C-alpha positions in Angstrom: -40.5 11.3 -18.7 -38.3 9.2 -16.4 -34.7 9.1 -17.5 -33.1 5.7 -17.8 -29.5 5.9 -16.6 -26.8 3.6 -18.0 -25.3 3.5 -14.5 -26.7 4.5 -11.1 -25.0 3.9 -7.8 -25.6 5.0 -4.2 -22.6 5.2 -1.9 -23.2 5.5 1.8 -20.6 8.2 2.6 -20.1 11.4 0.5 -17.1 12.3 2.6 -15.3 9.0 1.9 -15.7 9.4 -1.8 -14.2 12.9 -1.4 -10.9 11.3 -0.3 -10.9 9.0 -3.4 -11.3 12.0 -5.7 -8.6 13.8 -3.9 -6.2 11.0 -4.5 -7.1 10.7 -8.2 -6.7 14.4 -9.0 -3.0 14.4 -8.0 -2.2 11.7 -10.5 -4.2 12.6 -13.7 -6.1 15.3 -15.3 -8.8 13.0 -16.7 -10.2 10.1 -14.7 -11.5 7.0 -16.5 -14.1 5.1 -14.5 -14.8 1.5 -15.6 -18.2 0.1 -14.7 -17.8 -3.7 -14.1 -20.2 -6.2 -12.5 -17.9 -6.7 -9.5 -16.7 -3.1 -9.0 -16.4 0.5 -10.1 -12.8 1.0 -11.0 -10.3 3.7 -11.9 -7.0 2.6 -13.4 -4.7 5.3 -14.9 -1.0 6.3 -15.3 0.3 9.7 -14.4 1.2 11.7 -17.6 4.9 10.9 -17.3 4.2 7.2 -16.5 6.1 7.4 -13.2 3.1 6.5 -11.2 -0.1 4.5 -11.5 -3.3 4.6 -9.4 -5.9 1.9 -9.2 -9.1 2.5 -7.3 -11.5 -0.4 -6.8 -14.8 0.0 -5.0 -16.7 -3.3 -5.0 -20.3 -3.3 -6.0 -21.2 -4.6 -2.6 -19.9 -1.5 -1.0 -22.7 0.5 -2.6 -26.2 0.6 -1.3 -27.4 0.5 -4.9 -25.3 -0.5 -7.9 -27.2 -0.8 -11.2 -25.9 -0.7 -14.8 -27.1 -1.9 -18.2 -23.8 -3.0 -19.7 -20.1 -2.9 -18.8 -18.9 0.5 -19.9 -16.7 3.4 -19.0 -16.9 7.1 -18.7 -14.2 9.8 -18.4 -14.4 13.0 -16.4 -12.1 15.9 -15.5 -10.5 14.8 -12.2 -10.4 18.5 -11.2 -14.1 19.0 -11.9 -15.0 15.8 -10.1 -12.8 16.7 -7.1 -14.3 20.2 -6.9 -17.8 18.7 -6.8 -17.1 15.9 -4.4 -15.4 18.2 -1.9 -19.0 19.5 -1.3 -19.8 16.2 0.4 -20.1 15.8 4.1 -20.3 13.0 6.7 -24.1 13.4 6.8 -24.5 12.9 3.0 -25.2 9.9 0.9 -23.7 10.1 -2.6 -25.8 9.2 -5.7 -24.1 8.9 -9.1 -26.2 8.8 -12.3 -24.6 8.5 -15.7 -26.4 10.1 -18.6 -24.5 9.8 -21.8 -27.4 11.2 -23.8 -26.6 14.6 -22.5 -23.0 13.9 -21.6 -23.0 14.3 -17.8 -22.4 12.5 -14.6 -25.1 13.6 -12.3 -23.8 13.8 -8.7 -26.4 14.1 -5.9 -25.7 14.6 -2.2 -28.7 13.5 -0.1 -28.6 14.5 3.6 -29.3 11.4 5.7 -31.2 13.3 8.4 -33.2 15.9 6.4 -33.5 14.2 3.0 -32.4 17.5 1.3 -30.7 16.9 -2.0 -28.0 19.0 -3.7 -27.3 18.2 -7.3 -24.2 18.9 -9.4 -23.4 18.0 -13.0 -19.9 16.9 -14.1 -19.4 17.0 -17.9 -18.2 13.8 -19.6 -15.1 13.9 -21.7 -15.0 12.3 -25.1 -11.5 10.8 -24.5 -10.8 7.1 -25.0 -8.9 5.8 -22.0 -5.4 4.5 -22.5 -5.2 0.8 -21.8 -3.4 0.1 -18.6 -1.9 -3.3 -18.1 -2.3 -5.3 -14.9 1.0 -5.4 -13.0 2.1 -8.7 -11.5 5.5 -8.0 -9.9 6.9 -10.2 -7.2 8.2 -8.0 -4.3 10.3 -9.3 -1.5 9.4 -7.0 1.4 5.9 -6.0 2.6 5.4 -3.5 5.4 2.2 -2.4 7.2 2.1 0.7 9.3 -0.4 3.5 10.3 -1.2 5.8 7.4 -0.5 8.7 9.7 3.0 7.5 10.5 3.7 7.0 6.8 2.6 10.5 6.1 4.8 11.9 8.9 7.8 9.8 7.5 7.4 11.3 4.0 7.1 14.8 5.5 10.4 14.3 7.4 12.1 13.0 4.3 11.0 15.9 2.2 12.8 18.4 4.4 16.2 17.1 3.4 16.1 15.6 -0.1 14.3 14.7 -3.3 14.8 10.9 -3.1 14.3 8.4 -0.3 16.1 5.1 0.0 14.3 2.1 1.5 16.7 -0.5 2.7 15.5 -3.7 4.4 18.2 -5.8 6.2 18.3 -7.8 9.5 14.5 -7.6 9.8 14.6 -3.8 10.0 13.6 -1.1 7.5 16.1 1.7 7.1 14.8 4.8 5.4 17.1 7.7 4.6 17.5 10.7 2.4 20.1 13.5 2.1 21.9 16.0 0.0 24.2 19.1 0.5 25.2 18.3 4.1 21.6 17.5 5.1 20.6 14.0 6.1 17.6 12.1 7.5 17.6 8.5 8.8 15.0 6.4 10.4 15.1 2.8 11.5 11.7 1.1 11.6 10.9 -2.3 13.0 7.9 -4.4 13.9 6.2 -2.8 16.9 8.2 0.4 16.6 6.3 1.8 14.7 5.6 -0.8 12.1 2.5 -3.0 12.5 4.0 -5.9 10.6 7.0 -6.8 8.4 7.1 -9.8 6.0 9.9 -10.7 3.7 11.0 -13.5 1.3 14.5 -12.0 0.9 17.2 -11.2 3.4 18.0 -7.8 2.0 16.3 -5.4 -0.4 17.1 -1.8 -1.4 15.5 0.8 -3.7 15.1 4.6 -4.0 12.0 6.5 -4.9 11.1 10.1 -5.7 9.8 11.8 -2.5 7.4 13.8 -4.7 5.8 10.6 -5.9 5.6 9.3 -2.3 3.9 12.5 -1.3 1.3 11.9 -4.0 0.5 8.6 -2.3 -0.1 10.3 1.0 -3.2 12.0 -0.5 -5.0 8.8 0.2 -3.9 8.6 3.9 -7.2 10.1 5.1 -9.2 7.3 3.5 -7.6 4.5 5.4 -6.2 3.8 8.9 -3.4 1.6 7.7 -1.1 1.5 4.7 0.7 -1.5 3.3 3.7 -1.1 0.9 5.9 -3.5 -0.8 9.3 -3.1 -2.6 12.4 -5.0 -3.7 15.8 -4.3 -5.3 15.3 -1.6 -7.9 11.7 -2.5 -8.5 8.5 -0.4 -8.3 6.9 0.2 -5.0 3.3 -0.9 -4.4 1.3 1.1 -1.9 -2.1 -0.1 -0.8 -4.8 1.7 1.2 -7.7 -0.4 2.2 -10.9 1.6 2.3 -13.3 1.2 5.3 -16.5 -0.4 4.0 -14.7 -2.2 1.2 -12.4 -1.3 -1.7 -8.8 -0.1 -2.1 -6.6 2.6 -3.5 -3.3 1.2 -4.9 -0.3 3.1 -6.2 2.6 1.8 -8.2 5.7 4.1 -8.1 8.7 3.7 -10.4 12.1 3.4 -8.7 15.0 5.8 -9.2 17.5 4.3 -11.7 21.1 5.2 -10.8 
């Protein structure tokens, strides 16, 4: 008897979805996926509420995207990440939701040989916490290579626990330091920033470097990163996914 799945989607790249799962697992133990007409979405806080991740993969980014009703399902982010790590560049990823037996069926289909590998991820019975939409006006927006951002955070981590981002005179000053150790970088458009836009003359805020490192987990999924901040406000970090979609982080600032 043919099984009717509440949700079935085919994604063209198993390896790209692997990067998405890798980003989610660092934020939360359980990942709630929301099935919507326009997109498959994950939206969840970290346990301590210091970070939020929003993953949006538009329906048009899938080769197939079928569902019966708007719904959600919850899986262990560790279990999902463990399975999706098995995907490769030559694999197409098929997701099939079967709530009757409580599993997310995950199929890797080799594009060249047609060989399929099937894994089952158990569904959790959890009811997701409602996460509000954030609409915060931020005065400074910066775009740079994701690889440069990752290197910047690595350098900052060698000297301190918090990083200060200070925009003034059309330049971004980033620094950290403690116990006679200090790191400072001055970034500007063209060296190495791709672009800088601001609606304020000056803005300054500090963030946990550990939180910033969490965001670098998505660096492999995108060529560029865009981040926005303002005086003592959360930082918004956006990775645009090739083929459509995005991974967005919101990080709380350090309050002196």
